C-alpha positions in Angstrom: 0.0 0.0 0.0 1.3 3.4 -0.9 2.4 5.9 1.8 -0.5 8.2 0.9 -2.9 5.3 1.3 -1.5 4.6 4.8 -1.8 8.3 5.7 -5.3 8.4 4.5 -6.3 5.3 6.4 -4.7 6.8 9.6 -6.5 10.1 9.2 -9.8 8.3 8.4 -9.5 6.4 11.7 -9.1 9.7 13.5 -12.0 11.3 11.6 -9.7 13.9 10.1 -10.1 13.2 6.4 -11.4 16.3 4.6 -12.5 17.4 1.2 -9.2 19.1 0.7 -7.3 15.8 0.9 -9.5 14.2 -1.7 -9.7 17.1 -4.1 -7.2 16.2 -6.8 -7.9 17.9 -10.2 -5.3 15.6 -11.9 -6.9 12.3 -10.8 -8.6 10.4 -13.6 -12.4 10.6 -13.7 -14.4 7.5 -14.7 -18.0 8.2 -15.6 -20.5 5.5 -14.6 -24.2 5.5 -15.3 -27.1 3.1 -15.9 -29.4 1.0 -13.9 -31.4 2.6 -11.0 -32.6 -0.8 -9.9 -29.0 -1.8 -9.3 -27.5 1.5 -8.0 -27.7 0.5 -4.4 -25.5 -2.5 -5.1 -23.0 -0.4 -7.0 -23.1 2.1 -4.1 -22.2 -0.7 -1.7 -19.0 -1.6 -3.6 -17.9 1.9 -4.3 -18.5 3.1 -0.7 -16.9 0.0 0.9 -13.9 1.4 2.8 -12.7 -2.0 4.1 -10.7 -3.1 1.0 -12.4 -6.5 1.1 -13.5 -8.6 -1.9 -16.6 -6.4 -2.3 -14.6 -3.1 -2.5 -13.3 -1.3 -5.6 -10.9 0.9 -3.5 -8.2 0.2 -1.0 -9.0 0.3 2.6 -9.2 3.7 4.3 -9.0 5.7 1.0 -12.7 6.2 0.2 -14.5 9.5 0.2 -17.8 10.3 -1.4 -20.8 12.6 -1.8 -24.3 11.9 -3.0 -27.1 14.2 -4.2 -30.9 14.0 -5.0 -32.0 11.6 -2.2 -31.9 11.5 1.6 -30.8 7.9 1.2 -27.2 7.8 -0.1 -27.7 4.5 -1.9 -30.8 5.9 -3.7 -29.2 9.1 -4.9 -29.4 10.3 -8.5 -25.8 11.6 -8.4 -22.7 10.1 -6.6 -19.0 11.0 -6.6 -16.5 8.6 -5.1 -12.7 9.1 -4.7 -10.2 6.5 -3.7 -7.2 4.3 -4.6 -8.2 1.7 -7.1 -7.1 -1.7 -5.7 -5.7 -3.2 -8.9 -3.7 -0.2 -10.2 -2.9 1.7 -7.0 -4.2 4.8 -8.8 -6.3 7.4 -7.1 -9.4 8.0 -9.2 -12.9 9.6 -9.1 -15.8 7.4 -10.1 -18.6 9.9 -11.1 -22.1 8.3 -11.1 -25.3 9.6 -12.6 -28.2 7.1 -12.6 -30.8 7.5 -15.3 -31.7 3.9 -16.2 -30.2 0.9 -18.0 -31.3 1.9 -21.5 -30.3 5.5 -21.0 -27.0 4.2 -19.7 -26.3 2.0 -22.8 -27.1 5.0 -25.0 -24.8 7.2 -22.9 -21.9 4.7 -23.2 -22.5 4.8 -27.0 -22.6 8.7 -26.8 -26.1 8.4 -28.4 -29.5 10.0 -27.6 -32.9 8.5 -27.1 -36.0 10.4 -28.0 -38.9 10.5 -25.5 -42.5 11.4 -26.3 -44.3 13.3 -23.5 -48.0 13.0 -22.8 -48.8 16.0 -24.9 -47.1 14.5 -28.0 -44.0 16.7 -27.9 -40.6 15.0 -28.0 -37.5 15.6 -26.0 -34.1 14.0 -25.6 -34.3 11.4 -22.9 -32.4 12.5 -19.8 -29.1 10.7 -19.4 -28.6 10.0 -23.1 -25.9 11.3 -22.9 -25.6 12.3 -19.3 -24.8 15.5 -17.5 -22.4 14.9 -14.5 -21.4 16.5 -11.2 -18.2 18.5 -11.4 -15.7 16.5 -9.3 -13.5 19.6 -8.8 -16.3 21.6 -7.2 -18.3 19.2 -5.0 -18.3 18.3 -1.3 -17.1 14.7 -0.5 -16.0 13.2 2.8 -14.9 10.1 4.5 -18.1 8.4 5.6 -20.0 10.3 2.9 -21.6 13.7 2.4 -25.3 13.0 1.8 -27.5 15.7 0.3 -31.2 15.3 -0.4 -31.1 18.3 -2.7 -29.8 18.2 -6.3 -26.6 19.7 -7.6 -26.8 23.2 -9.1 -26.8 23.9 -12.8 -24.2 26.5 -13.5 -24.1 27.4 -9.8 -23.0 25.6 -6.6 -26.0 24.2 -4.7 -26.2 21.5 -2.0 -22.4 21.2 -2.2 -22.2 20.4 -5.9 -22.4 21.8 -9.4 -23.1 20.0 -12.7 -20.6 20.1 -15.5 -21.6 22.6 -18.2 -22.0 20.1 -21.0 -23.4 16.5 -21.3 -21.2 13.7 -22.6 -21.1 10.0 -22.9 -20.2 7.5 -20.1 -17.2 5.2 -19.8 -19.2 2.5 -18.0 -22.9 1.6 -17.8 -24.8 -0.9 -15.7 -27.7 -2.5 -17.5 -30.4 -4.9 -16.4 -30.6 -6.4 -19.9 -28.2 -6.9 -22.7 -27.8 -5.0 -25.9 -29.6 -7.8 -27.7 -33.0 -6.2 -26.8 -31.7 -2.6 -26.4 -32.9 0.6 -28.0 -29.2 1.0 -28.8 -28.2 -2.3 -30.2 -24.6 -3.4 -31.0 -24.1 -2.6 -34.7 -20.8 -4.6 -34.8 -18.6 -1.5 -35.1 -18.6 2.1 -34.2 -19.7 3.7 -30.9 -22.5 1.2 -30.3 -20.1 -1.7 -30.2 -19.7 -1.6 -26.4 -17.5 -3.9 -24.4 -19.5 -6.3 -22.3 -17.6 -7.1 -19.1 -20.1 -9.8 -18.5 -23.1 -10.4 -16.2 -22.3 -9.8 -12.5 -25.5 -11.5 -11.0 -29.2 -11.8 -11.3 -31.1 -8.5 -10.8 -34.5 -8.7 -9.3 -37.8 -6.9 -9.6 -41.3 -6.9 -8.0 -44.8 -5.6 -8.7 -46.7 -3.6 -6.2 -50.0 -1.8 -5.6 -49.9 1.8 -4.3 -49.9 2.4 -0.6 -53.4 3.0 0.9 -53.7 3.8 4.7 -57.4 2.9 4.5 -57.7 0.4 1.7 -61.0 -0.3 -0.1 -62.5 -3.8 -0.6 -61.5 -3.6 -4.3 -57.8 -2.9 -3.3 -57.8 -5.7 -0.7 -59.2 -8.2 -3.2 -56.5 -7.5 -5.9 -53.8 -9.7 -4.5 -52.7 -11.3 -7.7 -52.2 -10.5 -11.4 -51.9 -13.1 -14.2 -49.5 -12.7 -17.1 -52.3 -11.9 -19.6 -53.9 -9.5 -17.1 -50.5 -7.7 -16.7 -50.1 -7.4 -20.4 -53.6 -6.0 -20.8 -53.1 -3.5 -18.0 -49.8 -2.3 -19.7 -51.5 -2.1 -23.1 -54.6 -0.2 -21.9 -53.2 1.8 -19.0 -56.2 1.1 -16.8 -58.7 -1.7 -16.1 -61.5 -2.0 -13.5 -60.6 -4.1 -10.5 -63.1 -6.9 -11.4 -60.8 -7.8 -14.3 -58.1 -8.6 -11.8 -60.0 -10.0 -8.8 -63.0 -11.7 -10.5 -65.4 -9.9 -8.2 -68.2 -8.5 -10.4 -68.7 -5.7 -7.9 -65.1 -4.5 -8.2 -65.7 -1.3 -10.2 -62.7 0.9 -9.0 -60.2 1.6 -11.8 -56.7 0.3 -11.5 -53.9 2.3 -13.2 -50.5 1.2 -14.5 -47.5 3.1 -13.2 -44.0 2.6 -14.7 -40.9 3.9 -16.4 -39.8 5.6 -19.5 -37.8 4.3 -22.5 -34.5 4.7 -20.6 -35.4 2.0 -18.1 -34.0 -1.5 -17.9 -36.8 -2.3 -15.4 -39.3 -1.5 -18.1 -37.4 -3.4 -20.7 -37.3 -6.4 -18.4 -41.0 -6.5 -17.6 -42.0 -6.0 -21.2 -39.5 -8.6 -22.5 -40.0 -11.1 -19.7 -43.7 -11.0 -19.9 -43.7 -11.6 -23.7 -45.4 -8.2 -24.2 -42.5 -7.0 -26.3 -39.7 -4.8 -25.1 -40.1 -2.1 -27.8 -43.9 -2.1 -27.9 -45.6 1.1 -26.6 -47.5 1.0 -23.3 -50.0 3.3 -21.6 -48.9 4.5 -18.1 -49.9 7.0 -15.5 -48.3 9.1 -12.8 -49.3 9.7 -9.2 -48.7 12.7 -7.0 -46.5 14.5 -9.4 -45.9 14.2 -13.2 -43.0 12.6 -15.0 -42.4 15.7 -17.1 -39.8 18.2 -15.9 -42.2 21.0 -16.9 -44.7 19.9 -14.2 -45.0 21.9 -11.0 -43.9 20.4 -7.8 -46.4 18.2 -5.9 -48.6 20.4 -3.7 -49.0 19.2 -0.1 -52.3 17.5 0.7 -53.2 16.6 -2.8 -52.9 13.3 -4.8 -52.7 13.9 -8.5 -53.4 11.1 -11.1 -52.7 11.8 -14.8 -52.2 9.8 -18.0 -48.7 9.8 -19.3 -49.1 7.6 -22.4 -45.9 5.8 -23.4 -43.9 8.0 -21.0 -43.0 7.2 -17.4 -40.7 7.9 -14.5 -36.9 8.3 -15.1 -36.0 6.2 -12.1 -37.2 3.3 -10.0 -37.1 5.8 -7.1 -39.7 7.9 -8.9 -42.0 4.9 -9.2 -41.4 4.0 -5.6 -42.2 7.5 -4.4 -45.4 7.6 -6.6 -46.6 4.2 -5.2 -46.0 5.4 -1.6 -47.7 8.8 -2.1 -50.9 9.2 0.0 -51.2 13.0 -0.6 -49.8 13.6 2.8 -52.5 11.8 4.7 -51.9 9.0 7.2 -55.6 8.0 7.2 -56.8 8.4 3.6 -55.4 7.5 0.1 -56.5 7.0 -3.4 -59.2 4.6 -2.4 -61.1 7.5 -0.8 -60.4 10.0 -3.7 -62.8 10.6 -6.6 -61.2 9.2 -9.8 -59.9 12.2 -11.8 -59.7 10.2 -15.0 -62.8 8.2 -15.0 -65.2 10.8 -13.6 -68.1 9.6 -11.5 -66.0 6.8 -10.0 -65.1 7.0 -6.3 -61.9 5.4 -5.4 -59.0 4.2 -7.5 -55.6 2.6 -7.1 -52.5 1.7 -9.1 -50.0 -1.1 -9.8 -46.4 -0.5 -10.7 -43.2 -2.4 -11.4 -39.9 -1.6 -9.7 -36.8 -3.0 -8.0 -37.1 -4.2 -4.4 -34.5 -1.7 -3.1 -36.5 1.2 -4.4 -39.7 -0.1 -2.9 -38.0 -0.8 0.4 -36.5 2.7 0.5 -40.1 4.1 0.7 -41.2 1.6 3.4 -43.0 -0.6 1.0 -41.6 -3.8 2.4 -43.1 -6.6 0.3 -45.2 -8.0 3.2 -46.8 -5.9 5.8 -47.1 -2.5 4.4 -46.8 1.0 5.9 -50.2 0.6 7.5 -51.9 -2.3 9.5 -53.5 -5.1 7.5 -52.1 -4.1 4.2 -49.9 -6.1 1.8 -48.7 -3.9 -1.1 -46.7 -6.3 -3.2 -48.8 -8.7 -5.3 -48.2 -12.1 -6.6 -48.0 -12.9 -10.3 -49.8 -16.1 -11.4 -50.0 -16.9 -7.7 -46.2 -16.6 -7.1 -44.7 -14.0 -4.7 -41.4 -12.3 -5.6 -38.8 -13.4 -3.2 -35.3 -15.0 -3.4 -36.6 -18.6 -3.2 -39.1 -18.1 -6.1 -36.5 -16.4 -8.3 -33.8 -19.0 -7.6 -36.0 -22.0 -8.2 -38.0 -20.8 -11.3 -41.6 -19.8 -10.5 -40.9 -16.0 -10.5 -40.0 -14.9 -14.0 -39.5 -11.2 -13.6 -35.7 -10.9 -13.3 -32.8 -10.0 -15.5 -29.0 -10.4 -16.0 -27.1 -7.5 -14.7 -24.4 -6.5 -17.3 -21.6 -4.0 -17.1 -20.7 -2.3 -20.4 -17.8 -0.2 -21.4 -17.7 2.4 -24.1 -16.3 1.4 -27.5 -12.5 1.3 -27.4 -12.4 1.6 -23.6 -8.8 1.2 -22.3 -6.3 2.2 -19.7 -7.6 3.2 -16.2 -11.2 3.3 -17.3 -11.0 -0.3 -18.4 -9.1 -1.3 -15.2 -11.7 0.3 -13.0 -14.5 -1.5 -15.0 -12.8 -4.8 -14.4 -12.4 -4.0 -10.7 -16.0 -2.9 -10.4 -17.2 -6.1 -12.1 -15.3 -8.3 -9.7 -16.1 -6.2 -6.6 -19.9 -6.4 -7.3 -19.7 -10.2 -7.5 -17.7 -10.1 -4.2 -20.2 -7.8 -2.5 -23.2 -9.8 -3.5 -21.5 -12.9 -1.9 -20.3 -11.1 1.2 -23.8 -9.7 1.8 -25.2 -13.2 1.6 -27.8 -12.1 -0.9 -30.1 -14.8 -2.0 -29.4 -17.0 1.1 -32.6 -16.0 2.9 -35.4 -17.8 1.0 -38.1 -15.2 1.9 -35.8 -12.2 1.3 -36.1 -9.5 -1.3 -32.5 -9.0 -2.3 -31.6 -6.7 -5.3 -29.1 -9.2 -6.6 -28.6 -12.9 -6.4 -25.3 -14.7 -7.3 -25.5 -17.3 -10.1 -24.1 -19.9 -7.7 -27.5 -20.0 -6.0 -29.6 -20.0 -9.1 -31.4 -23.3 -10.0 -33.2 -21.7 -12.9 -31.7 -20.0 -15.9 -32.7 -17.9 -18.8 -31.3 -18.5 -22.3 -32.0 -14.9 -23.3 -33.5 -11.6 -22.3 -36.9 -12.7 -23.6 -36.9 -16.3 -22.1 -38.9 -17.7 -19.2 -36.8 -19.5 -16.6 -35.9 -23.2 -17.1 -34.2 -25.7 -14.8 -30.5 -25.3 -14.5 -27.8 -24.0 -12.1 -24.5 -22.3 -11.7 -24.4 -20.1 -14.9 
């Protein structure tokens, strides 16, 4: 270990590591983007200051800052600084999480076009990405966590965005380029380097939180594959279509992600709906359009978004947890603003378990007594056991991609990150608890496999 590493470790032990020690304008910057469903796992490896098998950096050298969420592992922006274990080089890893598909596009330095609910189009956020300026942000040993976002052209919440967007060096993706909006053309910038698949990435399906659930909400505990595809196609169905109760007249709305999402690509590909087929989705509490005003306290807004959706799994999680600020009433007591004349409505969305858990939606007992927000699919619950042994089909292969022609320290850090994530998943014992809802599962525990991004699981083990 280098002398500076030993010094950093000693200072960290004394709590004396400061931003000034980490600020190093000459240090290489590796730009990492992609999957919001998997960002908490990546955060674990990059923030790991122990130097163990799950860490990217040497022990005692890690400093970081996060922005856009009060939970560090759910932040939109992250900056890490430390000594890369393999090369003994101090580097920054600059993260901006916008979704797997947006990440693949960013690594290819390409853009994706998103259609908003009013029919206007815009470049999808993150394709390519705009990043935090590493030379003008607050980082610290143990982390500097900021719920607010970085400033644009001005320092805010301890960070400022770079003035121009540009492509990523590395991208995490919940699916492969085989089903991507930015496929590998065999040459040129879309011919990304696939470091491989680190582990299985998991997803769940949940109703929105209701403190005082209606009979219709309580009866909708399961959705079949054909029902799911119909809901995604139409955007809303009445609850009798899901529960079989002819008196179930409340409308059920689909909530989901935009084209930049691997979570969306997975559910559409895995369910046989078709990954690139359009869907009809909705937003709750606040819109998915950056032109929308902020959510007003005490209200619960529902609106159609068409083929558009939230930019992150955290956005879906927040929407499904929104009760309009009430601890006693929710959407089940609110007049339906879309289908007028109907009293009460609720929603179903798809997301990663980490994002759901970060909002208190725990996959069993919900935020409120006698509620269970996560629903089964074809009678099967989403948990480690059902994923590992085959019945639950909504999961993907987590890939790490590098930009075309990646080399040098960027490639080295990519290789280190790939190994560290596999080590972290093992050290955290993910997948070991059968009833758990872990965001990643090592292939060594899988007794079901998928031949492709569009396959249902079949018997097999140890991919």
